[in-house]
N, C-alpha and C positions, 0 to 999 in steps of 0.2 A: 289848390293842389299845385305843389311845386313841379315845375317842368324840368326835364333834363336839359343840360346846357352843353354847348360846344364852345370850347375855348380857342379863340383865334388870336395869336400873339404875333405882333410885328417886332422883329428883332432888329435893332439898329446896326449900322456898320461899326465894326470894331477894328482896331489897329493890330495887325499881326506882328509877332515877335520874330525877327529874322534870325535870332540866335538859337531858337528852339527847333529841333528837327526830330520829333519823336517817331516811333514806329507804332502802327496800330496794334501790333502784337504785344507790346509791352504796356501793361495796364498802368503801371506807376507813371511812366513818362507821358502817357496819354492824359492821365488825370492832371499832371502838372501843366501840360501844354494848354489844356482847355480851362484851367482854373481861372486864368485871367479873363477869358471870354465869359465865364459864368458870372464872375464878379461884375463885369461891365454890363452884362444883361440885367442882373438884379438891380443895379444902380440906375440905369437909364430906361428901364421898362416903364417907369411912371410917366416919362416924357412922351413915349409912343402911345401908351394907353392900352387897355384891355377891352376887347369886344366880346361880350358874352351873348351867344346866340342860342336860343332854346331849340332843342330837338323834339321831333314828334315822338311822344312816348307810345303812341298806339294809333290804331286806325280811327279816323274821325277827327283827329286833332292836327292842326296846321303846324308845320315845322318851319321855323325861320332859320334856314341854313344859308350860308353864303353861297351865291351862285358859282363864284369862282372855285369854291371849295368842292362843289359837286362836279364841275366841269373837268377838274383835274383827276377825276377817277378815285378820290378818296372815299372810303366807306366809314360810316359812323356807326359805332356800337351803342345800342341802347343801354341805358343804365339799368342794372338788375333791380328787381323789387326789393325794397328794404335797405338798399344801399344809402348811406348817409349823404346828404347834400353838403358838400364842403364849401367853406367861405372863399371869398376872392383871395384873401391873404394866404389861406392854406393851399389853394391851387397854385398861387404864384411861387410859394416856397417849394412845393413839390415839383413844379416845372423847372426850378433852378437846381435840383439835386444832381450830383454828378452822374448817377446812374441813368438820368433822363436826358442829359445833355452831352453825354460822352460821344466822342466822334465815331459813331457807328454808321451814320448815313452815308450814302453814296457821294453826296456833295462834299462832305468833310474829308472823306478818304481821297477823293480826286484833288482837293485843295492841298492836302498834305503831300501827296506824291508829286504834284506840280512843283511845289516849293523844293522838294528834294531833287528833282531833275534839274531845276535851275541852279541850285547850289552845286550839283554835280558838274555842270558845265561851267560854273563860275562866270556867269554872264550877269551883268547888272543893267543892261539896256532895257530889259522888259520888267515891268513892275511885278512884285510878288502878289500872290493871291491872298496874302494875309489881310490886305485892305478891303477885301470883298466880303460880302455877307456870307456867313456859314449857316448851314441848315442844321437842324436838330430833329431827331426822330420824335414821334408823338410821346408826350410826357405822361399821359394818364391813359389807363384802359377805359375808364368810364367817360372820358371826354376826348375830343379831337383837337390836337394842337397843330396849327398850320402857320407856315411862314410865307410871307408875300414874295412873289417873283422867284420862287424856289426852282421851278423847272427851267426858266430862262437862265438863271445863274448856273445851274448844273450843266446846261448845254455849253455855256461859255467856258466854264472850267474844263469840261471835257475836250473842247476844241483846243484850248490852250495846252492842255496836257498832251494831246496828240502831237502838236507842233513841237513841244519840248522833247517828246520821245523820239521823234524823227531826227532830232539833232544829236542823239546819243549813238554810241557804237552798238553793234549787234548784240554783243555779250551783255553790255549794260542795259540795253533795252529789254532783252529777254529776262534778265534777272529782276529788273524793276517790275515788269508786268506779272511775272510769276509770283512775286511776293505781295502783290496787291490783294487785300482782303475783299475782292469783288467776286461776283458770280462768273461762271464760265462764259456766259454770253457777253458780259461786259469786257472780260479779258480778250475774248475772240475779236470783238469789235475794235478794241484798242490796238490789237496786234495787226489786224488787217489794214486799218487806216494809217498806222504808223509806217507801213511798208509802201505807201503811195508815193509816186515820184515827186509830188509837191513838197515833200518834207526832206529833201536832200539838203545836205549842208551847203551853205553858200560857197565855202572854199573848195568844194569838190564838184561844182557844176562844170568846171572847165574840162574835167576828165571824161565827161559823157556818162555812159552806163556801165563802164568797165567795173567800177567799184561795186555798184549795185549788183551786177551779175555775179561777181565773185562772192559777195556776201550771201546772195540768194543760194548759190551753189553750195557754199559751206553750210549754210543753215539747213538746206535740204539733205545734205549728207548726214548732218548731226541728227536730224529727225528720222532719217532712214535707219541709222545705227541704233537710235533709241527704240524705234519700233521693233527692229530685229531683236534687240535685247529683251523687250517685253514679250515678244512671241516665244523666245527660247525659255524664258522664265515660266511662262504659262504652260509651255510644253512639258518642262520638267515637273511642274506642279501636277499636271494632268497625268503624267507617266508614273506617279508614285504608286507603289504596289497596294492593291486592295483599297483604293480610295473610295470607290462607290460602295464596296462591300461594307466598309466601316461606317459610312453614312447610313446605309440601310440598317445595320445592326443598332446603331445609336438611335435611329428614329423609331424603331419598333420595340426595343428592349431597354432603352435608357442608357445613361452614362455608366451605371454600375457594371452591366454586362459588357459594354464597350471597352471598359478599362482592361478587361482580360485580353481582348484581342489586340489592343494597343500595346500592352505589355509583351505579348507574343511577338509582335512586330519589332519591338525594341530589342528583344533577345536575338531575333534573327539578324539585326544589324550588328550587334556585338560579336556574334559568331563569324559573320562575314569579315568584319574588321580584324578578328584574330586569325582567320584562316589565310588571309592574303600574305602576310610576312612568312608564315610557315610554308606556303606553297612556293614562294619566290626564292627564299634563301635556304630552305632545308629539303623539302620533298622534291622540288624540281631539280636541284643540283644532284641529289643522290640518284634520282631516276635517270639522269643523263649519264652518270657513271656508275652503273650497278655493280655490286660485288659478284663474286662467283656464285652460281646457283648451288643449292644443297644437293646432296646425292644420298638417296634418291629424291626426285622431285615429287612432293605430295600432290595427290589428285583431289579435285573438288567433288564433293558428294551432295552439296546443297544444304547440309546441316551447318556449314560454316556461317551461314547468315544469322544463325541463332547463337552459336557458341563462339564464333570469332577465331576458331582454331583451323587446323588443316592447311589448306592452300593460302590462307590469309596470313599465316605466321611469318613466312619469308617474303614479305612485301613491305613497301614503304608505309604500310599501315602501323607497324609497330617499331619499337625502339631497337630490337635486336637486329634489324636489317641494316641499320646505318653503320658504316665502317669507320675505323679510326686510322686507317693507313692509305686508303685508295686515293684520297684527294689531299692528304696533308703533306705528301712528299713532293719535293721539287724535281725539276727535270735534270738536275745535276747528278742525281742518284742513278740514272739510267745511262751510264757512259758507254756500256757495251754496245748497245744498239745505235747510239748516236742520235736518237730522236725520241720524242716523248710519246708515250702510249697511254691510253686511258687507264690501263691496268696498273701502270707504274706511277700514276699520279701526274697527269699532264697539266693539271690546274693547281696552282699553289693555293689551295683552299683547305684551311684547317677545319675539318668536319667536327671534331669535338668542340672546338671553340664556337663554330657556327651553330651547332646544336644548342649549346648552353645559352649563348647570347640571343639567338632567335626566339627561343621560348621565353627568356626573360624580357625581351623587347615586346613580344606579343602581350605578355601579362601587364607590362607597364603601360602600353597603349590602351589596353582594356581598362586599366585602373583610371587613367586620366579621363577617358571617355565616360566611364561610369560616374566618376565624381562630378564631371561637368553636367551630365544628364540629370543627376540627382539635384544639384544646385539649381539648374534651370527649371526643373519640374517643381522644385520648392517655390521658386519665385512666381511660377505660373499658377499653381494651385492655391497657395496661401497669398494670393494677390492682395494688394493694399486696399483699404476701404472695407466696407461692409456690403451686405446684400440688400440694403434698404433701397427700395425703388426698382429692384431687379424685375419685379413682376410687371410693372408698367413697361420697362424696356423690352422685356420678352414679348409682350403683347403687341406693342406698337413699332418696334424696331428690329424684329428678328427676321422678317421676311426679306428675301433677296429677290428684288424685282428683275434681276438679270436672268432668272430662271424662266425658261420658256417651254421646255419639254414637259410633257405630262408625267413621265416617270420620275424626273427629278423634282418636280413640284410636289408629287405625292410623298416622296421621301422627306422633303423639307417640311411638309405639313405634319407628318408623323413625328418628326424631330421636335418641332415646336410644341406639339401637344404633349409629348412625353416630358419635355423640359418643364412645362407648366405643371404637370402632375408632380414632378419631383420637387419643385419649388413650393407648391401648396402643401405637400407632405411634410417638408421641413418646417414650414410656418405653423402647421397644425401641431407638430410635435413640440415646438417651442411654446405654443399657446397653452397646451395642456400638460404641465409637468406631472411627474409621478408623485403620489402621496407618500407620507412618511412610512406607513405600514408596507406599502408596495416596495419602497426602497429597502426596508429591513428584510423583507422576504427575498428580494433579489440578492442582497448581500449574503444571506444564508445559503442560497442556491449557488452563488458563485464560489463560496468557500467549499461546499460539498463537491461541486464540479471540479474545482481545482485539485482537491485531494484525489478524486477518481482519475483525473487525467495524469497526475503525478504517478499514481500507482500503475496505470496503464503504460506509461513511458518506461518506467523501471522494468516492468515485466517484459515488454517487447525488447528492450536492450539486452536483458539477460537471456532471453530466448535466442536472439541473433548470435550472441557470443557463444552460447552452448552449441548451437547448430553449426556454427563455423568451425569450432573445434572438432566436431564429429566429421565434418566434410574434409578435414585435412588428412584423415587417414584413408579416404577413398575419393573417388571422383575422376572419371575419365569419360569423355564423350558427352552423352546427354545428362549424365549425373552432375555435370558442372552447372547445369541450370537450376539445381535444387535450391542453392542459397539465394540467388536472385528472385526465384519464385516465392520463397518464404518471406523475404524482406518486402517485396511488393504487396503480398497478401496482407501482411501485418500493417503496412502503411495505409492500404485502402480501407481495411476494416476499422482501424483506429480513426481514420478521417470521418467515416460515417458515424462512429460513436461520438466524436467531438461535435459534429454538426447536430446530432440529436440532443446532446446536452445543451447546446446553445439554444435550441428550439424550446426545450423544457424550461429553461431559465426565463423565457418570456421577456426579452429585452424590449424596452420601448423603442429604441433606435435600431433599425436594421443594420446601420453602420457598425454599431457596437457588437452586434451579433456576429457579423462577418469578421471583425477584428479578433474577437475571442476565439473563433474557430481557427483563424490563421495562426494565432500565437500558439495555441495548443498543438496543432499539427506541426508547426515549425519546431517546437521543442522536441517532439517525438522524432522527427526526421533528423534533427541535429544529433540527438543521442545515438540513433542507429548508425549514422555516418561516422561518428567518433569511434564506435566499436569496430566498424569495418576498417577504418584507417589504421587502428591498432592491429587488426588482423592482417592487413596487407604489409605494412612496414615493420611489424614486429615478428609475428609468427611465421609468415610466409617467407620473409627474407632469410630467417634462420633455417628453414627446412629446404629452401631451394637455392642455397648459396652456390652449389655446384652447377646448377642450371642457370637459366635466364629468368630470374624472378621479375624483371621489368616487363618482359613479354606477358607473363602470367597476370600481373596487375593490370596491364593495358587490356588484355582479353577479358578479365573480370569486370572491368568498368564498362567495356563494350556490351557484355552480357546484361549487366544491370540496366544499361540504357535501352537496350532492345526489349527486355522483359517489361520494364516500366512503360514503354510505349504500347506494348500489347495489352497491358492491364488498363491503360487509359482508353484504348479502343473498346475493350470489353465493358468498361464502365459506361461509356457512351451508348453502347448497344443495349445492355441490360438495364442500366439505371435510367435511361431516357426513352429509348425506343420501346422496349418491352413493357416498361411501366406505363407508357402512354397507351399502348394497345390494350393492356389489362384494364386501365381506367376507362377507356372508351367502350370496349366490347363487353367486358364482364360486369364492371361496376356501374356502367351506364352514366358516367360522369364526364362532363366536358372539360374538366379541370386537368390541365397538363402539368407535368413537373416543372419546377423552376430550375434555372441554370445555377448550379452550385459554384459560386465564384471562389470561395475560400479553398475548396478542394482542388479545383482546376488550377488556380494560381500557385498553390503549393507544389503541384505536380510539375509546373514549369520551372520553379525555382530548384526543385530537387533534381530535375534532369540537367539543368544548367550547372549545378554544383558538380554532378558526376562528370560533365564535360571538362570543367576546369581542373578537376582532380586528375583526369587522365591525359591531359595535353602532353605532359612530359614523357609518358610511356606510350602514347598513341597520338602522333602529330596530326593524323587525319580524323581524329574524333570530332572536332568542330564541324567537319563536312557531314558526318553522320547526324550530328545535331541539327544542322541546317535542313537536311532532308526530312528529318523527324518533325521539325517545326512547320515546314511547308505542308506536309501531308496532314499534320494535326490541325492546321488552320482550316483547311477545307472540310475535314471531317467534323470538326466542332461547329463550323458555320452551318453545314447541312443539317446536323442533328439539332442545332439551336432553332433553325427556321422550321423544321418539321415536327419536332417533339417537345419543344419547350414553350413556355408562355412568359410574358413579362412579369416582373415581380409584383406580387399582390400588394405589397407595401412599397410604393416607389420611394426612392431615396437618392439624394444628390451625391454622387461620387466625385466630389471636387478634389479630394486629397488622396484618392486611391492610388493613382500612378506614383505619387511621391512615396507613399508607404511601400509599395511594391519594390521600387528601386532601392529604398533604404534597406529592406530585408535582403535584397539581392546583393547589396554592397557589403554590409557588415557581417551577418552570419555566413553568407554563402561565399562571396569572393574572398573575404578575409580568412575564413577557414581554409579554403583551397590554397591561398598563398602561404599560410603557415605550414600546411601539409607538404607543399612542394619545396619550400625552403628547408624543411627538415630532411627531405629526401636528397637535396643537393648538397647540403653541408655536413650531414651526419652519417648517412647510410652508405655502406660500401657497395659500389656497383658490381655487377656480375663480371667474372673473369673470362667468360666464354662468348659474350655477345655485346654488341653496342659500341658506341664511340668512346666509352670511358672504361673499357675492360682492363686496362693496365694501370689504372689509378686507384688510389684509396678512397677518394670521394670525387664526385662530379665537379666540385668547385676547383679541384686541383688543375683542371684543364686550363683555366685562366692563369694560374701561377706558372705552369710549365711554359705557356706561351710568352709570358713576360720575361722569364729567364732566357728564353731563346732570343728574344729581342735585345736583351741586354748584352748577350754574347755577340750579336750580329754587328754591333758598332754604334756610331753616334747618329745614324740616319733616323732611327726610330727611338731615340732616347726619350722623347716626350710621351710615347705610348705607355711605357711602364709607369711613369709618373702619373699619367691619367688613370691607369688601372688601379694604382694604389690609392689615388684620391677618391675615385668614384665607387670602386668595388670593395676593396679591402678595408677601407675606412668606414667604420660603422656610423660615424658622425653624419656622413652624407645620407645614409639611409634614414636615420632619425630626422634629418633636416627635411628630406622629401616628405616623409610621413607627417611631420609637423606642418609643412606648408599645405598639404592636402587637407588636413583637418582644419587649418586656419581658413582656407578658402571656404569650406563648408560653413564654419562658424560665422565668418564675416557675412556671407550671403544671408544666413538666417538673421543675423542682427540687423543688417541693412533693411531687409523686408519688414522686420518688426518695427524698426525706427520709422520707416515710411508709413506703416499703418498707424502708428501713434500720431505722426504729423497730420495725416489725412483726417483722423478723428478730431484732432484739435481744430483743424481748418473747418470741418463741418460744424463743430460746435460754435466756432466764431461766426460762421454764416448764419446759423440759427439765432444766435444772440443779436446779430445785426438786424435780422428780420423782425425780431421782437421789439428792438429799439425803434424801428420805423413805424411799426403798428402803434407803439406807445406814443410816439411823437404826433402821429396823425390824430389819434384820439384826444391827445392833450390839446392840440391846436383847435380841434373842433369844439371841445368843451370850453376853451377860452373864448372862442368866437360866440358860442351860444350864451355864455355868461355875460358877455359885453352887450349882446343884443337885448337881453332881458333887463338891463339896467335902465332906470328912468332917464330920459333926456338923450338917449343914444339909440334911437329907433331906426335910423336910416342906415342901410348897409353901405351906401356909396360914401357917406361921411367916414365911416370906419375904415373902409378900403382905401380912401384917399389918404387918410392920416397914416395908415400903415405903409402905403407905397412911398410917401414922402420921407420915410425914414423914421417917423414917429419917435421923437425924443421921449425917453422914459419919464421925464419930468412932466410932460404935457399929455402923454397918451397912456392911460392905465393898461390898455390892451397890449401895448408894446412891452410894458414891464412883465405882464403875465406871459407873453410870448417868449421873451428872453429867458424867463425862469423855466419855461417848458423846454426850450432848446438846450439850456444848460443841463 
C-alpha cells in the first residue's frame, strides 16, 4: 500500500537582480522578477536533493514527518482516497510552476520591499536581500513543501525592513507600509516598530527629538482629520432617507418590490433638484416683490385643495401671478421720488427673462442628472461578467460580521434568504426552457393580447377626446374634476385589464410578465397624454385667448396630479387591504395579494410626467409632487407590510431600475420637453397675465433682452453674441442632444466591451486549467509507462536521471516528458 508523502525541498541561495524592482500587485512584473529564481531552483535542486517523507494515512500507521516541520506549526493535509501518486519528476515540475513559486509569501514580500526601500534611499553600504534565501508557499495541496530556516530568515528580513523604514521620511514610510500586501497585523507591527527612537536617521541625531515630535504631531493631525472624514462619511451614509426601510423591504419582499421604492426615492431627488432653482431665482424673488393684489380678494373655502382655483389663483403657485414690469425696470425711471421703491422696480431683475431661463435651466439640470443616472444604473445592473458562482458567493460571503444588533441581523438574514430564492428561481428557469408547443401557444396569446390592448388604447383615447370636448362647454367649480376623474378611472381599469392579460398569457418568466404589463400601460398613458396636450395647447388656447389660459393649464395639471394621487390611495385600500380581509375572513385563505409592480411604477411615471408638463405654468408643482411622493412612500410601505406577500415566483430584478429610468427619460421627459418647447416657441401668451403678456411668444423675451443690451453699449457686447450662439443657433441644441446620446451609447458599448473581455478572460482561465490537468495526467502516464518497462524498475534511478537534466539521447523518459510539455 502506497503511503502519502511529504515533500521537503531545500532551496539554495540565489543571486538577486538589483535592476528589477517589481510590485506585488503587478502580476506580469512579479512573474518576470521570479522567473530567474525559478530557473535556478529547477537547475540546482538536484544538488540539494529531495527528501520524501511519508505521512500517516490513518490511525494505526506511523507517520515519518520531519520534527522541525511539526515544531513550526505547519499542518499536513492527508491525501484524499483515489488521488494519484505522482512521481518525483512530476512533483518537482509542479513545485517549479510559477503559480506555486510566485512571490506571495510573507518573506518574499518583505524581501521585495526591503530592496525598494534601499533603492529609495540610494544607499549602497548595506547589502541587498536578493542574496538571501527566498521562501515559497506550499506547492501542492496533497503534499507539504517546506524550506529550511524560513522562520529565521523572515525574522531577519523583517528586522532589516524595519531599519530601512525608519530611515525614510514619514510620507514615504506611510506610503510604503500602506501598499504592502500584508495582513493588518503585520502592517501594524511594522508601523509601530518603525516609529521607535532606535531608527532615527544618523544625520538627525544632533537635533534631539524636535523632528520626531513634529513628525508625530503632523501624523496625529492627519490621522485625526482622516478619522473625522470617515465619521462624516459614515454619518451621511446613515442619514440617507429610508435606509433601514429599504433594507427591510428588500429582505422580506425581494429586489423586485424594492426596485419600486428605490425608483420612488430617485423621483424624489429629481424633484428636489428641480425645485431648488425655481425657488431661488423665480418664486423667492417674486414673493419678495409681490404685485398689487386683485380686487376683490378671493376667499378660501377648502375646495381649492382639489380644484386648485380660488385663493390659489393669485399666488406664486401659477404663471399669472408673475409680473413683467415690477422687477424689470431700473431705478432711473423713478426720478420723481428720488429713491427706489419695490413697486417701481428697485431691483434690476428682468422677470420675463428670469422666468424663461430658470425653467430652462431646471429642465437642463434634470436632463443631465437623468442621463447620468441612467448610464450609471446601466453600468451597475448590466455589470460585467456573468452570474456563475454567485450562489456560492451569496452563501459564504454575504453575511456582514459587523452587524451586532438583533434587529439588523434579522433583516440581513431575510435579505440573504430572499436573494437565494431569487437566484435559484433564475437558475431553475434557465434549466427548464419552454417547449415548442408552449412557445407557439404563448406567441398566439401575445398576438391576441396585443390586439386587445391596441383596441383598448384607441378606445380610451377617443373617449378622453370626446369627453374633453364636452367639458369645454361647461365646467365651473367641482365640475372641473370630471375630466381628471374619467382619465384616472380609465387608466386604473386598463391597468388591471393589462395585468390580467399578462397573467392569462402564462409567461415562464415573471420579469417578462412585468415588462409586458408596463409596456401596454405605458402606451395607453402616452396616448391619453397626447390627447390632453392637444386639448390644452390647441383647443383651450383658442377658447381662452382673452383670459389667462396658462393659469387654466396649470390648474388642470394640478387637478390631474391630485386626482391621480387619490386613485392611488383608493387602489391601495380596496385592491390590497379589502382584498386581504375578504381572502382571510370570507374565503378562509391565508394567501395575500402580491404587490403589483407594473401598475405602481407606471403611476409614478405618469405623475412625474404631469409634473414636468406643468412646471412652465405652475412653478411650485414640483413641491406638490414632493409632498405626494413622501406621503405615497409611507402609505405604500404600510400597505405592503400589512396586506401583501412576497412574490410566489421569486425573480431577480437586476435590470429593473435601468428599465424604469429609461422609460422615465425617453417617453416621459422627452415628451414633456417637446410639449414645453412648443409652448415657448409657437404658442402666443395671454395678453392679460404673466411675464410674457406683451410678447408674441415666450421666446421673444430673450430677443428683447438682447436688443436692449446691444443698445446699452459695448459693456455687454459679448452677451448678445453668447445668446445668439447658445440659444438662437439650433446647431448648439443639436450638438448638446448628440452629446447626451453619445454618452449613453458609449456607456453601453463600454459595458458590452468589458463583458466580452471578461468572458474571454474566463475562457482563457478555463483553458489554462484544462492544460494543467492534461499536463499532470500526461506526466503521470509517462512515469507509469517508464516504470513498467523492463530494466527500469527503480524509481530513484529514473528520478536521478530526470533531475540531472536527462539528455533526450540517453533518457527515453526525458523525450516523452518533453513531448508532453510541448
